[in-house]
C-alpha positions as CSV (number, residue, x, y, z in Angstrom):
1,M,0.0,0.0,0.0
2,R,1.4,3.4,-1.0
3,V,1.8,6.4,1.4
4,H,-0.9,9.1,1.1
5,I,0.5,12.5,1.9
6,K,-1.9,14.9,3.7
7,P,-0.4,18.4,4.0
8,T,-2.5,19.3,7.0
9,Q,-1.2,16.2,8.9
10,Q,2.3,17.0,7.8
11,I,2.1,20.4,9.3
12,Q,0.8,19.0,12.6
13,R,3.7,16.5,12.6
14,V,6.3,19.3,12.0
15,N,4.8,21.3,14.8
16,N,5.1,18.3,17.0
17,L,8.9,18.3,16.2
18,K,9.1,22.0,16.9
19,N,7.5,21.4,20.3
20,Q,10.1,18.7,21.0
21,L,12.9,21.0,19.9
22,E,11.5,23.8,22.2
23,A,11.7,21.4,25.1
24,L,15.4,20.8,24.4
25,K,16.2,24.5,24.7
26,G,16.3,24.2,28.5
27,K,18.7,21.3,28.6
28,D,22.3,21.6,29.6
29,A,24.5,22.0,26.5
30,V,27.0,19.5,27.8
31,L,24.4,16.7,27.3
32,F,24.4,17.4,23.6
33,C,28.2,16.8,23.4
34,I,28.4,13.3,25.0
35,R,28.2,10.2,22.9
36,P,26.4,7.3,24.6
37,N,29.0,5.0,23.2
38,E,31.9,5.2,20.8
39,N,29.9,4.3,17.7
40,A,26.9,6.6,18.4
41,W,26.4,10.2,17.6
42,C,25.9,12.7,20.3
43,G,22.8,15.0,20.3
44,A,24.7,17.8,18.5
45,E,25.7,15.4,15.7
46,V,22.1,14.2,15.4
47,L,20.9,17.8,15.0
48,K,23.6,18.7,12.5
49,H,22.8,15.6,10.5
50,M,19.1,16.6,10.1
51,I,20.2,20.1,9.1
52,V,22.7,18.9,6.5
53,A,20.2,16.3,5.1
54,Q,17.5,19.0,4.5
55,E,20.0,21.5,3.0
56,I,20.6,19.0,0.1
57,Y,17.0,19.6,-0.9
58,V,16.8,23.4,-0.6
59,D,17.7,24.2,-4.3
60,K,15.7,21.3,-5.7
61,I,12.5,22.1,-3.8
62,N,12.7,25.9,-4.3
63,G,13.5,25.4,-8.0
64,A,10.5,23.0,-8.4
65,L,8.1,25.2,-6.4
66,S,9.0,28.2,-8.7
67,K,8.0,26.1,-11.8
68,L,4.8,24.5,-10.5
69,K,1.3,25.7,-11.5
70,S,-1.3,26.8,-9.1
71,I,-4.5,24.9,-8.7
72,E,-7.8,26.2,-7.3
73,T,-8.7,23.4,-5.0
74,E,-6.6,22.6,-2.0
75,V,-4.8,19.3,-2.1
76,E,-6.1,17.2,0.7
77,S,-4.3,14.0,-0.1
78,L,-1.7,12.9,-2.6
79,R,-0.7,9.3,-3.3
80,T,3.0,8.7,-3.6
81,K,4.7,6.8,-6.4
82,R,5.8,3.3,-5.6
83,I,9.6,3.8,-5.0
84,P,9.3,7.0,-2.9
85,S,6.5,5.3,-0.9
86,F,8.7,2.3,-0.2
87,L,11.5,4.6,1.0
88,I,9.3,6.9,3.0
89,K,7.6,3.9,4.9
90,R,11.0,2.6,6.1
91,F,12.0,5.8,7.9
92,P,9.7,6.8,10.8
93,P,9.8,4.9,14.1
94,I,6.9,2.6,14.7
95,D,5.7,2.3,18.3
96,G,8.9,3.9,19.5
97,E,11.2,1.6,17.6
98,I,13.3,2.2,14.5
99,R,12.7,-0.9,12.4
100,F,15.2,-0.5,9.6
101,K,18.7,0.5,10.3
102,M,20.2,2.6,7.6
103,K,23.9,3.5,6.9
104,T,24.6,7.2,6.6
105,S,26.7,8.1,3.5
106,K,29.6,10.5,4.0
107,Q,27.8,13.5,2.5
108,F,25.3,13.4,5.4
109,K,27.7,12.8,8.2
110,P,27.9,15.6,10.7
111,M,31.3,17.2,10.8
112,L,31.5,18.2,14.4
113,E,34.0,17.7,17.2
114,P,31.7,17.3,20.2
115,D,34.4,18.0,22.7
116,Q,34.9,21.5,21.2
117,L,31.3,22.6,21.3
118,D,29.9,25.0,23.9
119,T,26.5,26.4,24.8
120,H,26.8,29.0,22.0
121,H,27.3,26.2,19.4
122,I,24.5,24.0,20.8
123,N,22.0,27.0,20.9
124,G,23.1,27.7,17.3
125,L,22.3,24.2,16.2
126,I,18.9,24.3,17.9
127,S,18.1,27.6,16.2
128,E,19.3,26.3,12.8
129,M,17.1,23.2,13.3
130,D,14.1,25.4,14.2
131,N,14.7,27.4,11.0
132,S,14.9,24.1,9.0
133,L,11.5,23.0,10.5
134,D,10.0,26.5,9.6
135,Q,11.3,26.1,6.1
136,L,9.7,22.6,5.8
137,I,6.3,24.0,7.0
138,A,6.6,26.8,4.4
139,W,7.3,24.3,1.6
140,I,4.3,22.1,2.7
141,E,2.0,25.1,2.9
142,R,3.0,26.0,-0.7
143,T,2.2,22.5,-2.0
144,R,-1.4,22.8,-0.8
145,F,-2.4,24.8,-3.8
146,L,0.1,23.6,-6.4
147,D,0.0,20.7,-8.9
148,V,3.2,18.9,-7.8
149,L,2.8,15.8,-9.9
150,P,4.4,16.9,-13.2
151,L,7.8,17.8,-11.8
152,R,10.1,15.3,-10.3
153,F,13.8,15.5,-9.2
154,N,16.5,13.2,-8.0
155,S,16.5,12.4,-4.3
156,A,19.6,12.6,-2.2
157,V,19.6,8.8,-2.3
158,G,20.3,9.0,-6.0
159,P,18.6,9.1,-9.4
160,I,16.8,5.8,-8.9
161,V,14.5,7.6,-6.4
162,R,12.8,10.7,-7.8
163,F,10.5,12.9,-5.8
164,N,8.0,15.5,-6.4
165,V,8.0,18.3,-3.9
166,S,5.3,16.7,-1.6
167,E,7.2,13.4,-1.6
168,A,10.5,15.2,-0.8
169,C,8.8,17.1,2.1
170,E,7.4,13.8,3.4
171,F,10.8,12.1,3.1
172,I,12.5,15.0,5.0
173,L,9.7,14.9,7.7
174,C,10.0,11.1,8.2
175,H,13.8,11.4,8.4
176,N,13.4,14.1,11.0
177,E,10.9,12.1,13.0
178,R,13.4,9.2,13.0
179,H,16.2,11.3,14.2
180,F,14.2,13.2,16.8
181,H,13.5,9.7,18.2
182,Q,17.3,9.0,18.1
183,L,18.0,12.3,19.8
184,E,15.6,11.6,22.6
185,R,17.1,8.1,23.1
186,T,20.6,9.6,23.1
187,L,19.9,12.2,25.7
188,K,18.1,9.7,27.9
189,A,21.1,7.3,27.6
190,I,23.6,9.8,28.9
191,N,21.4,11.4,31.6
């Protein structure tokens, strides 16, 4: 069964992530710099990874949005294509568990030295993540009155997976949900 994208639900889900991010603002910055084990990312690295992963789509999504035609009726639901649907379904945690482990390619690895970060850096990452979530909401809002189907572009995964704007936004959102879950687990493990 393919994923059905509903922009109003997407916005609610992004707002949920914004609320989770807001709750992190009161935490001690040191907690974001400690890796729970030598093979895991610290909280700062998880945040940076989400930011970097979304940045790869900025030009693609903005370029597509500038070329799409307006429609008069609001899009309530959009059925994804088969391959994007398969990929999107693998990302979000189900019942608090990440079912499919995925290897992160080098282009998405956060380039941070956790032991050199301070409160200023952590606050900057949280602010940058907040801006990324705002950008995601803005993209989703724009798709509500656009015909996104005619224009597809290569995903960050490669040319075998091509997204329209709505699919790309859903992919980013599911990716963020997955990593917010990882961030929560990471902070709990070191606390």
